[in-house]
Structures are given as structure tokens and as C-alpha cells.
C-alpha positions as CSV (number, residue, x, y, z in Angstrom):
1,M,89.1,71.9,96.7
2,G,87.4,68.7,95.7
3,P,83.7,68.0,95.8
4,D,84.1,66.3,99.2
5,G,85.9,69.2,100.7
6,H,89.4,67.7,100.3
7,T,92.4,69.9,99.6
8,C,95.8,68.8,98.3
9,S,95.3,65.0,98.8
10,L,93.9,65.4,102.3
11,F,90.6,63.7,102.3
12,P,87.8,63.7,104.9
13,G,88.3,61.0,107.5
14,H,91.8,60.0,106.3
15,S,94.5,59.4,108.9
16,L,96.9,62.0,107.2
17,L,94.6,64.7,108.5
18,E,96.3,64.1,111.9
19,E,99.9,64.2,110.6
20,Q,101.8,66.7,112.8
21,S,105.5,66.4,111.8
22,R,106.0,65.5,108.2
23,W,105.4,68.3,105.6
24,V,104.9,65.9,102.7
25,A,103.5,62.4,102.9
26,A,102.6,59.5,100.7
27,I,99.0,58.4,100.4
28,A,98.5,54.9,99.1
29,D,94.7,54.6,99.6
30,S,93.3,57.8,98.0
31,P,89.5,57.6,97.5
32,K,90.0,59.4,94.2
33,L,92.2,58.1,91.4
34,P,95.1,57.8,91.3
35,S,95.1,55.9,94.6
36,Q,98.8,56.5,95.1
37,R,99.8,60.1,95.5
38,I,102.0,62.5,97.6
39,T,100.5,65.4,99.4
40,F,101.4,68.4,101.5
41,T,100.2,68.0,105.1
42,F,98.7,70.5,107.5
43,P,102.0,71.5,109.1
44,V,103.1,73.0,105.7
45,L,99.6,74.4,104.8
46,L,99.4,76.2,108.2
47,A,102.9,77.6,107.8
48,A,102.1,79.1,104.4
49,R,102.5,82.8,103.9
50,N,99.6,82.7,101.5
51,A,96.9,80.1,100.7
52,V,94.5,80.4,97.8
53,F,91.4,78.5,96.8
54,V,89.8,78.9,93.4
55,A,86.3,77.6,92.8
56,C,84.1,78.1,89.8
57,G,80.7,76.9,88.9
58,E,77.4,76.0,90.4
59,S,78.6,72.5,91.3
60,K,81.0,74.0,93.8
61,A,78.5,76.3,95.6
62,L,77.4,73.9,98.3
63,M,80.9,72.8,99.2
64,V,82.2,76.4,99.2
65,K,79.4,77.3,101.7
66,R,80.2,74.3,103.9
67,V,83.9,75.1,103.9
68,V,83.8,78.9,104.2
69,E,81.1,79.0,106.9
70,G,82.9,76.1,108.7
71,V,80.0,74.7,110.7
72,E,81.1,71.0,110.4
73,D,82.5,68.9,113.2
74,P,85.0,67.7,112.4
75,P,85.8,70.4,109.9
76,L,86.3,69.5,106.3
77,P,90.0,69.4,105.3
78,A,89.7,72.6,103.2
79,A,88.1,74.4,106.1
80,R,91.2,73.6,108.2
81,V,93.5,75.6,105.9
82,K,94.1,78.7,108.1
83,P,97.7,79.9,107.8
84,R,99.0,80.9,111.2
85,N,100.9,84.0,110.1
86,G,99.6,84.4,106.5
87,S,96.5,85.0,104.6
88,L,93.8,82.9,103.1
89,V,92.2,84.1,99.9
90,W,89.2,82.7,98.0
91,F,88.6,83.5,94.3
92,L,85.0,82.6,93.4
93,D,82.8,83.2,90.5
94,E,79.1,84.2,91.1
95,D,77.9,80.6,90.7
96,A,80.3,79.2,93.3
97,A,79.6,82.0,95.7
98,R,75.8,82.0,95.3
99,L,75.0,80.2,98.6
100,L,77.2,82.3,100.9
101,R,75.6,84.6,103.4
102,K,75.7,88.2,102.2
103,D,76.6,89.7,105.7
């Protein structure tokens, strides 16, 4: 997960967030270098048996909170990763998890 909530190379506000048929797509205008990439799309991410995020460090804490608590509209790309018939697992260190609610 990137500092802007992107996952794979699916960036907030990018048209590839709406891709419904291709499982892999080219991106030629990535806001992060390199600008030309390939990425999985949400059809493959949502079909995954298991999806895993790993985040470490205090610099990730606010974005982890925003993604895990999922209160954004539209949701950040990482918050949209919810496998239909699989599991989503987060591995966080204390610093990355420090802003999450304890309940």
C-alpha cells in the first residue's frame, strides 16, 4: 500500500479503478515513477483466495487507519480490496497500527 492508499498500481482517481473485464492492464500515466507499468485490476484482486497487506512504521499509520476503517467516499484503492470468496489479512507493526481503534 502506497502513501496515497494505492495498491498494485491502482491509484486514487485513476480510470483503471473502474476496469471490469481485464485482469491485467497497462498504465502509461502513473503518478509515481516509473510512469509506465502493468497492474492487476480489481477483477483479479476480488477473485483472490487470499490478499495480504504488510505495513510497517509510523509513516503508514494514518493511511492504515484510513484504509482499514474505510470511511472515505469514494474508497481508497487499498480499501476496495475485499476478496469475494477469500480472506484479507493485514500484517502491521505497532507503529503502523497505532491509530486504529482498539474495539
